[in-house]
C-alpha positions in Angstrom: 116.7 66.1 98.1 117.4 69.4 96.5 119.7 72.0 98.0 118.4 75.4 97.3 120.6 78.4 97.8 119.0 81.7 98.7 121.0 84.9 98.7 119.8 88.5 99.4 121.9 91.6 99.4 122.4 93.5 102.7 121.6 97.2 102.8 125.2 98.1 103.5 128.6 96.6 102.7 131.4 98.4 104.5 133.7 97.9 107.5 133.0 100.0 110.5 130.0 101.2 112.4 126.8 99.5 111.4 123.5 100.2 113.0 121.9 97.6 115.1 118.9 97.8 112.9 120.8 96.2 110.0 119.8 92.6 109.6 121.4 90.1 107.3 118.8 87.6 105.9 121.0 84.6 106.6 121.1 85.5 110.3 124.9 86.2 110.5 125.4 88.6 113.4 128.5 89.7 115.2 129.2 91.9 118.2 125.8 92.4 119.7 123.7 91.9 116.6 126.0 93.9 114.4 127.2 92.6 111.0 130.5 93.6 109.6 131.1 93.2 105.8 134.4 93.5 104.0 134.8 96.6 101.9 135.6 95.8 98.3 138.6 98.2 98.6 140.0 96.6 101.7 143.4 95.0 101.7 143.0 91.2 101.2 145.4 88.4 102.1 147.5 86.7 99.4 146.4 83.4 100.9 143.3 81.9 99.2 140.3 81.7 101.5 138.4 78.4 101.8 135.4 77.4 103.9 135.7 74.1 105.8 132.1 72.8 105.9 129.4 70.8 104.3 126.5 73.2 104.2 126.0 75.4 101.0 124.0 77.9 103.0 127.0 78.5 105.3 129.1 79.1 102.2 126.6 81.8 101.1 126.9 83.4 104.5 130.7 83.6 104.5 130.9 84.7 100.9 128.5 87.6 101.8 130.5 88.4 104.9 133.9 88.5 103.2 132.9 89.4 99.7 134.2 86.2 98.1 135.2 82.6 98.8 138.0 81.0 96.8 137.1 77.4 97.6 135.7 74.9 100.0 136.9 71.7 101.7 134.5 68.9 102.6 134.8 65.4 104.1 132.5 62.7 105.5 132.4 64.2 108.9 131.2 67.6 107.6 128.7 66.0 105.2 127.3 64.0 108.2 126.8 67.4 109.9 124.9 68.9 106.9 121.5 70.1 108.2 119.5 68.1 105.7 121.5 64.9 106.3 121.2 65.4 110.1 117.4 65.8 109.6 117.2 62.5 107.9 119.4 60.7 110.5 117.5 62.3 113.4 114.2 61.0 112.0 115.6 57.5 112.2 116.4 57.1 108.5 119.7 55.7 107.4 121.2 56.1 104.0 122.4 53.4 101.7 126.0 53.8 100.4 124.6 55.0 97.0 122.2 57.5 98.7 125.1 58.8 100.8 127.1 59.3 97.6 124.1 61.0 95.9 123.7 63.4 98.8 127.4 64.2 98.8 127.2 64.9 95.1 124.2 67.2 95.5 125.9 69.2 98.3 129.1 69.8 96.4 127.2 70.7 93.2 125.3 73.4 95.2 128.7 74.7 96.6 130.6 74.6 93.3 129.2 77.8 91.7 129.6 79.7 95.0 133.4 79.5 95.1 136.3 80.6 92.9 139.2 78.7 91.3 140.5 77.0 94.4 137.7 74.6 93.9 135.7 72.2 96.1 137.7 69.4 97.8 135.7 66.1 97.8 137.0 63.2 100.0 137.0 59.6 98.9 135.8 56.9 101.3 139.0 55.2 102.4 139.5 52.8 105.3 142.6 50.8 106.0 141.6 48.1 103.5 141.0 50.5 100.6 143.5 50.0 97.8 144.8 52.9 95.7 143.0 51.6 92.6 139.7 51.7 94.6 140.4 55.3 95.7 141.2 56.3 92.2 137.9 54.8 90.9 136.0 57.0 93.5 138.2 59.9 92.6 137.4 59.7 88.9 133.6 59.7 89.7 133.9 62.6 92.1 136.1 64.6 89.8 133.3 64.4 87.2 130.7 65.9 89.5 131.7 69.5 89.2 134.2 71.5 87.0 136.3 72.8 89.9 136.7 69.5 91.9 139.7 68.5 93.9 139.8 64.9 95.1 141.0 64.3 98.6 143.1 61.3 99.4 144.7 60.6 102.8 148.5 60.8 103.4 148.9 57.0 103.4 150.7 54.6 101.2 147.6 53.7 99.2 146.5 57.4 99.2 149.8 58.4 97.7 149.5 55.6 95.1 146.0 57.0 94.2 147.4 60.5 93.9 150.2 59.4 91.7 147.8 57.7 89.3 145.4 60.6 89.5 147.8 63.3 88.4 148.7 61.1 85.4 145.0 61.5 84.4 145.0 65.3 85.2 142.7 64.8 88.2 143.3 67.6 90.7 144.2 66.2 94.2 144.3 67.5 97.8 146.3 65.3 100.1 144.7 65.4 103.5 145.5 64.4 107.1 149.1 65.6 106.8 150.9 65.7 110.1 154.5 65.4 109.3 157.1 66.9 107.0 157.9 63.5 105.7 154.3 63.1 104.5 154.5 66.4 102.7 157.8 65.4 101.1 156.2 62.1 99.9 153.2 64.2 98.4 155.7 66.3 96.5 157.6 63.4 95.0 154.6 61.3 94.3 152.9 64.0 92.3 155.8 65.3 90.3 154.9 66.2 86.8 151.3 67.3 87.7 149.9 69.7 85.2 147.5 71.1 87.9 148.3 72.5 91.4 148.4 69.8 94.1 147.3 70.6 97.6 148.8 69.3 100.8 146.8 69.9 103.9 148.7 70.0 107.2 146.3 69.9 110.2 147.5 72.5 112.7 144.8 72.2 115.4 145.1 68.5 115.9 148.9 68.8 116.5 148.2 71.7 118.9 145.7 69.4 120.8 148.6 67.1 121.8 151.0 69.9 122.7 152.9 70.3 119.4 153.1 73.6 117.5 151.2 72.8 114.4 152.2 76.2 112.8 155.8 74.9 112.8 154.7 72.1 110.4 153.3 74.7 107.9 156.5 76.7 108.2 158.7 73.6 107.8 156.8 72.4 104.7 156.9 75.9 103.1 160.7 76.0 103.8 161.2 72.6 102.3 159.2 73.4 99.2 161.4 76.4 98.4 163.8 73.9 96.8 161.0 72.5 94.7 159.2 73.4 91.5 156.1 74.9 93.1 153.6 72.3 92.0 152.4 71.6 95.5 150.5 74.3 97.4 150.2 74.3 101.2 146.6 74.4 102.4 146.6 75.1 106.1 143.8 73.1 107.8 142.3 72.3 111.2 142.2 76.1 111.9 140.7 76.6 115.3 141.0 80.4 116.1 142.1 83.8 114.8 145.8 83.2 115.6 145.9 80.1 113.5 144.4 82.1 110.6 146.8 85.1 111.0 149.8 82.8 111.4 148.9 81.0 108.1 148.6 84.4 106.4 152.0 85.5 107.9 153.7 82.3 106.6 152.0 82.9 103.2 150.4 79.5 103.0 148.9 79.4 99.5 145.5 78.5 100.9 143.8 78.2 104.3 140.5 76.5 105.1 138.6 77.3 108.2 135.1 76.8 109.6 132.5 79.6 109.5 133.1 80.6 113.2 136.7 81.4 112.5 135.8 83.6 109.4 133.3 85.3 111.7 136.0 85.9 114.2 138.2 87.4 111.5 135.3 89.7 110.5 134.8 90.7 114.1 138.5 91.7 114.2 137.8 94.0 111.1 139.6 91.6 108.8 142.9 92.3 110.3 146.1 91.1 108.6 149.4 90.3 110.2 152.0 93.1 110.0 155.8 92.9 110.0 155.7 92.9 113.8 153.3 89.9 114.0 154.4 87.2 116.3 152.5 83.9 116.4 151.9 83.0 120.1 152.1 79.2 119.8 150.4 78.4 123.1 147.7 76.0 124.1 144.3 76.7 125.7 146.0 77.1 129.1 148.6 79.6 127.8 151.5 77.1 127.9 154.0 77.1 125.1 153.5 74.4 122.5 156.4 72.1 121.8 158.4 73.2 118.7 158.5 70.8 115.7 162.1 70.8 114.3 162.8 71.2 110.6 164.2 68.2 108.8 166.4 68.4 105.8 164.8 66.0 103.3 165.7 65.3 99.7 162.8 66.0 97.4 164.5 63.9 94.6 164.1 60.7 96.5 161.2 58.3 95.6 158.1 58.9 97.7 158.2 55.3 99.0 161.5 56.1 100.8 159.9 58.6 103.3 158.5 57.5 106.6 154.8 58.5 106.2 153.3 56.7 109.2 151.6 59.0 111.7 149.2 58.0 114.5 147.1 61.2 113.9 146.5 60.2 110.3 145.3 56.8 111.5 143.0 58.4 114.0 141.7 60.8 111.4 140.8 58.0 109.0 139.1 56.1 111.8 136.9 59.1 112.6 135.9 59.7 109.0 135.0 56.1 108.6 132.9 56.1 111.7 131.0 59.3 110.6 130.4 57.8 107.2 129.0 54.6 108.6 126.8 56.5 111.0 124.8 57.8 108.0 124.4 54.4 106.4 121.6 52.0 106.8 122.4 49.3 109.4 122.0 45.9 107.9 119.5 43.6 109.6 
């Protein structure tokens, strides 16, 4: 399967009134069939912009909408949702493990030239029996696929072992499924000495889902890292809506990854940025205040093994990724 990227220029590229007759070839329309594009002179956030998705055509859409995309995050769930992969599955076809890996490789190779230096994060297959050495072996292969690869490992004991070994080989890593400050502290200490930026990805939305203020986790990690050497960058993830996005900008997370619909929502708001008077609401879908996550004073000089990195949402996240991955595989007779 070949992933072809088609890209055509819109007739106009400015913020503001755009006639209803303007049509963008990729079909991206906002506010009653109107498309809003970011002006090249517009004020941009300091936070790097990443698309969370597994469809190269979607990356083209968002790059055209915003004017640029710094990077992309992918995972087994998003790859399973890729239109071409879904077409195969809906036809009754299942992929072998090698075919799944080949499709993943083709997808990220199509995305790679569309993004900037923040790179494309590629997630290893890891269940609860996967050893750090096995993750590293996958990571080595994935890192060779494209020049701007980041290898995603889960914030587990074996994932941290894989990350520690990876940075020794100058493999760029993104530690995913982070739900606690302790996990972020362990990421920091496990990857000390890295010659490349390391990403840690706190998942805001999933914490919000259970009544906790996920934005507090981003704030707490950023505060904790102020005492560090700056080698770990915070990549705000599980972004569900515009407030999540603006809150991440306000906290100056180094990076933020969001699905296309959130970037479209930002465009519909004329690419607004938080001012000095910005206040993050921190409420759930019903308008109830989310429970604060208190800051913990943690020593970043301790060995990473000393931190309590267990978190039930990390466990659930791995279970979901494994289920989505297996859903695309051929079922043995």
